[in-house]
Wavefront OBJ file of the C-alpha trace (Angstrom):
o trace
v 144.497 99.865 116.681
v 141.498 101.503 114.941
v 138.661 102.031 116.520
v 135.586 99.877 115.211
v 132.928 102.976 113.985
v 128.962 102.062 113.970
v 127.460 103.553 110.966
v 124.114 103.812 112.865
v 123.905 107.103 114.388
v 125.072 108.661 110.866
v 122.645 106.495 108.891
v 119.203 108.281 108.829
v 117.433 105.000 107.207
v 118.627 102.857 110.222
v 117.343 105.685 112.991
v 113.967 105.811 111.120
v 113.659 102.088 111.151
v 114.230 101.758 114.678
v 111.741 104.510 115.511
v 109.089 102.980 113.307
v 109.751 99.130 114.807
v 109.664 100.263 118.554
v 106.237 102.126 117.785
v 105.189 98.602 115.928
v 106.757 95.880 118.724
v 105.140 98.293 121.579
v 101.569 98.385 119.896
v 102.110 94.258 119.761
v 103.693 93.365 123.159
v 102.401 96.520 125.553
v 98.969 95.964 126.651
v 97.251 99.792 127.089
v 100.060 101.904 125.653
v 99.889 99.715 122.717
v 96.484 100.278 122.042
v 96.824 103.906 121.676
v 100.051 103.969 119.778
v 98.113 101.588 117.305
v 95.424 104.641 116.858
v 98.370 106.855 116.329
v 100.480 104.965 114.206
v 98.646 106.458 111.002
v 99.976 109.949 112.279
v 103.698 108.676 112.564
v 103.927 107.035 109.220
v 102.225 110.797 107.834
v 104.697 112.468 109.882
v 107.607 110.620 108.474
v 106.600 110.268 105.683
v 106.616 113.706 104.912
v 109.653 114.735 106.268
v 112.081 111.574 105.798
v 110.097 110.700 102.336
v 107.638 107.917 101.734
v 109.650 105.586 99.715
v 112.209 105.294 102.814
v 109.440 105.280 105.288
v 107.197 102.937 103.306
v 110.113 100.522 103.605
v 111.179 100.706 107.636
v 107.197 99.692 108.289
v 107.272 97.216 105.675
v 110.389 95.606 107.398
v 109.109 96.287 110.604
v 106.037 94.507 109.962
v 107.555 91.581 108.336
v 110.133 90.857 111.312
v 107.022 91.213 113.680
v 104.748 89.055 111.108
v 107.613 86.440 111.263
v 107.725 86.626 115.038
v 104.100 85.935 115.380
v 104.246 83.199 112.899
v 107.325 81.168 114.242
v 106.239 81.477 118.160
v 102.473 81.086 117.044
v 102.044 84.478 119.063
v 98.068 85.768 119.019
v 99.550 89.588 118.037
v 97.255 92.372 116.266
v 99.006 91.888 113.191
v 96.289 92.839 110.772
v 95.466 95.572 112.827
v 98.922 96.976 112.743
v 99.368 96.341 109.253
v 96.004 98.173 108.003
v 96.668 101.558 110.449
v 100.152 101.309 108.850
v 98.839 101.200 105.293
v 96.561 104.016 106.157
v 99.223 106.357 107.540
v 101.188 105.920 104.124
v 97.755 106.680 102.202
v 97.584 109.639 104.115
v 100.927 111.153 103.253
v 100.708 109.821 99.583
v 97.868 111.756 98.913
v 99.214 114.707 100.808
v 102.244 114.706 98.845
v 100.315 115.078 95.612
v 98.395 117.973 96.772
v 95.086 116.057 97.089
v 92.017 117.282 98.702
v 90.922 117.432 102.326
v 88.184 114.836 101.240
v 90.455 112.526 99.373
v 93.103 112.702 102.456
v 90.303 111.269 104.788
v 87.904 109.507 102.760
v 90.505 107.295 100.724
v 92.433 105.767 103.944
v 89.155 105.287 105.593
v 87.905 103.330 103.208
v 90.789 101.315 103.215
v 90.226 100.738 107.025
v 87.039 99.841 106.513
v 87.650 97.529 103.644
v 90.106 95.913 106.015
v 87.313 95.528 108.397
v 84.989 93.988 106.635
v 87.545 91.854 104.931
v 88.232 90.327 108.846
v 84.704 89.853 109.790
v 83.786 88.101 105.718
v 87.297 85.677 106.159
v 86.872 84.884 109.655
v 83.250 83.936 109.505
v 84.358 81.821 106.388
v 87.464 80.163 108.174
v 84.982 78.978 110.975
v 82.061 78.538 109.294
v 80.116 81.304 110.762
v 77.588 83.563 109.277
v 79.835 87.237 109.691
v 77.093 88.898 111.141
v 76.937 86.451 113.706
v 80.649 87.218 114.042
v 79.674 90.955 114.608
v 77.574 89.441 117.551
v 80.417 87.684 118.988
v 82.973 90.651 118.839
v 80.556 92.960 120.171
v 79.305 90.705 122.962
v 82.851 89.770 124.024
v 83.693 93.719 123.871
v 81.302 94.316 126.397
v 81.889 91.690 128.206
v 85.952 92.592 128.688
v 84.055 96.707 129.953
v 82.118 94.966 131.829
v 85.328 93.307 133.440
v 87.321 96.249 133.336
v 84.502 98.362 134.757
v 84.418 95.941 138.190
v 87.947 96.921 138.371
v 87.181 100.527 138.893
v 85.824 102.452 141.678
v 82.357 102.354 140.302
v 78.896 102.095 141.901
v 77.637 98.607 141.469
v 74.451 99.843 140.451
v 75.673 101.160 137.095
v 77.918 97.596 136.518
v 74.909 95.722 137.152
v 72.617 97.685 134.372
v 75.046 97.023 131.939
v 75.117 93.290 133.113
v 70.886 93.212 133.011
v 70.900 95.145 129.643
v 73.880 92.911 128.188
v 71.474 91.718 125.656
v 69.800 95.020 124.308
v 72.996 96.731 124.362
v 74.308 93.773 122.287
v 71.316 93.692 119.836
v 71.416 98.012 119.850
v 74.993 97.950 118.905
v 74.995 95.179 116.260
v 72.469 97.056 114.571
v 74.515 100.044 114.328
v 77.651 98.095 113.685
v 78.058 99.534 110.103
v 77.652 103.392 111.121
v 80.325 102.593 113.710
v 82.603 101.279 111.469
v 82.508 104.033 109.227
v 82.644 106.475 112.132
v 85.345 105.013 113.473
v 87.574 104.948 110.054
v 86.792 108.573 109.640
v 87.466 109.872 113.336
v 90.625 107.660 113.278
v 92.069 109.555 109.933
v 90.859 112.890 110.660
v 92.285 112.776 114.403
v 95.539 111.409 112.864
v 95.896 113.808 110.097
v 95.315 116.449 111.982
v 97.801 115.854 114.719
v 100.274 115.101 111.973
v 99.154 118.616 110.111
v 100.003 120.301 113.682
v 103.405 118.813 113.870
v 104.324 119.477 110.464
v 103.320 122.843 110.657
v 105.778 123.697 113.815
v 108.310 122.149 111.791
v 107.515 124.716 109.041
v 105.679 122.297 106.361
v 102.544 123.296 104.974
v 99.945 122.889 102.262
v 97.918 125.945 100.597
v 94.856 123.733 100.335
v 95.253 122.483 104.077
v 95.741 125.880 105.470
v 92.120 126.462 105.733
v 90.228 123.265 107.457
v 88.365 125.422 109.298
v 86.725 126.437 106.452
v 85.643 123.070 105.255
v 81.631 122.486 104.511
v 80.301 119.134 103.569
v 78.515 119.362 100.143
v 74.772 120.183 99.512
v 73.859 116.916 98.871
v 74.225 115.419 102.086
v 71.178 117.374 103.070
v 68.762 115.120 101.267
v 70.816 111.895 102.539
v 70.060 113.339 105.967
v 66.276 114.108 105.100
v 65.367 110.927 103.363
v 67.467 108.889 105.850
v 65.245 110.059 108.778
v 62.248 109.716 106.490
v 62.647 106.311 106.320
v 62.001 105.672 110.112
v 58.675 105.496 109.541
v 59.163 103.206 106.884
v 57.719 99.639 108.701
v 60.229 97.429 107.409
v 63.303 95.855 109.341
v 65.756 96.338 106.565
v 65.069 99.569 105.675
v 64.812 100.776 108.881
v 68.404 99.136 109.274
v 69.865 100.964 106.272
v 68.486 104.243 107.225
v 69.272 103.909 110.381
v 72.886 103.691 109.829
v 72.598 106.231 106.620
v 71.165 108.772 108.985
v 73.993 108.279 111.651
v 76.574 109.075 109.125
v 75.226 111.977 107.438
v 75.140 113.000 111.393
v 78.458 112.505 112.230
v 79.620 114.549 108.656
v 77.304 117.038 110.328
v 79.148 116.964 113.325
v 82.889 117.330 111.553
v 81.141 120.640 110.028
v 80.349 121.845 112.929
v 83.798 121.224 114.665
v 85.231 123.424 111.831
v 82.792 125.745 112.263
v 83.727 126.029 116.156
v 87.663 125.645 115.060
v 87.186 128.951 112.694
v 85.251 130.726 115.571
v 88.413 130.139 117.837
v 90.690 130.947 115.121
v 89.011 134.452 114.492
v 88.778 135.480 117.953
v 92.292 134.471 118.854
v 91.007 132.026 121.672
v 93.775 130.718 123.813
v 95.116 127.076 122.852
v 93.925 125.996 126.469
v 90.626 127.082 126.348
v 90.341 125.112 122.661
v 91.750 121.851 124.152
v 89.189 122.456 126.941
v 86.354 122.914 124.816
v 86.763 119.508 122.506
v 88.284 117.997 125.917
v 84.418 118.966 127.368
v 82.665 117.565 124.420
v 84.732 114.165 124.455
v 83.581 113.455 127.887
v 80.142 114.693 127.471
v 78.703 113.553 124.732
v 75.572 115.727 124.815
v 77.341 118.590 123.726
v 78.054 116.836 120.380
v 74.547 117.666 119.494
v 74.068 121.448 118.947
v 77.621 121.246 117.167
v 75.726 118.799 114.837
v 72.823 121.084 114.379
v 75.201 124.091 113.979
v 77.328 121.790 110.991
v 72.980 121.212 109.845
v 72.050 124.631 109.938
v 75.262 126.131 108.274
v 73.382 125.204 104.659
v 71.600 127.850 105.086
v 73.082 130.292 107.764
v 76.783 130.297 107.173
v 78.077 131.143 110.397
v 81.756 131.382 109.303
v 80.650 134.321 107.055
v 78.656 135.501 110.473
v 82.074 135.160 112.717
v 84.368 137.100 109.798
v 81.838 140.277 109.637
v 81.869 140.462 113.328
v 85.696 140.573 113.342
v 86.295 142.937 110.787
v 83.537 145.140 112.489
v 85.596 144.654 115.585
l 1 2 3 4 5 6 7 8 9 10 11 12 13 14 15 16 17 18 19 20 21 22 23 24 25 26 27 28 29 30 31 32 33 34 35 36 37 38 39 40 41 42 43 44 45 46 47 48 49 50 51 52 53 54 55 56 57 58 59 60 61 62 63 64 65 66 67 68 69 70 71 72 73 74 75 76 77 78 79 80 81 82 83 84 85 86 87 88 89 90 91 92 93 94 95 96 97 98 99 100 101 102 103 104 105 106 107 108 109 110 111 112 113 114 115 116 117 118 119 120 121 122 123 124 125 126 127 128 129 130 131 132 133 134 135 136 137 138 139 140 141 142 143 144 145 146 147 148 149 150 151 152 153 154 155 156 157 158 159 160 161 162 163 164 165 166 167 168 169 170 171 172 173 174 175 176 177 178 179 180 181 182 183 184 185 186 187 188 189 190 191 192 193 194 195 196 197 198 199 200 201 202 203 204 205 206 207 208 209 210 211 212 213 214 215 216 217 218 219 220 221 222 223 224 225 226 227 228 229 230 231 232 233 234 235 236 237 238 239 240 241 242 243 244 245 246 247 248 249 250 251 252 253 254 255 256 257 258 259 260 261 262 263 264 265 266 267 268 269 270 271 272 273 274 275 276 277 278 279 280 281 282 283 284 285 286 287 288 289 290 291 292 293 294 295 296 297 298 299 300 301 302 303 304 305 306 307 308 309 310 311 312 313 314 315 316 317 318 319 320 321
């Protein structure tokens, strides 16, 4: 009697399809872990697109997404299909630009622009579908997010004074977040792409895969033109016009974020030049994530690097030592 052979263990594409589909369905059906997986989806596709080939990875993603979309439509399920498609395409874009030996700026900016465009399309199309101004839909989204966070915080062992403070100032918080929503979208999209790219690059580096123009990320520097945008947008704060203040505030926050990335690159260069232990590096980055006040001096370092060139100073100090 002949044994039935199962081709799956010897078929790399089926293995790839199983991995990506498992990841996508986990995003759709597992509440907390799914949110984390959604943020890391670009890194998964970036890594597999580099190791297993971009065409195979794209096919596996599109097949998995099509199955999820068909299931969502058939059973009328409210699943984050748009978010999954957007994050997946961003990961494939990272893999494509990296394979073409693109610069760091292109690798980060193009996928981030794709995510930003998808978010804009979501609010514009959603507003038109329900005959609501897209900006009003943004306010509703922010209000619903704050309400969900208040419910979540209520289940945690926190002081009631802190929870009541959020409830009492809910309207002010909604108005403030609405004012800076464009900047938050740009910052969030860029940060997601940047984080996924760094994680994927590190994993690929351990696998012995690297690109010459990506090995010196610690030397990355923002274009000098950004300083003028930073100064002009900050100066427009003093113009007594609501619309001008709105645009200048969002542009100013985005430029501050750019200098934050430059400051983090300088910190990374310092750690590398001093051969700092990995535990100390990750602990420092964890402190930045927990204590956001530490971002201010890092932004200042990135800003003043235009005139001081901290990395040259650290390199000189290392040579002297």
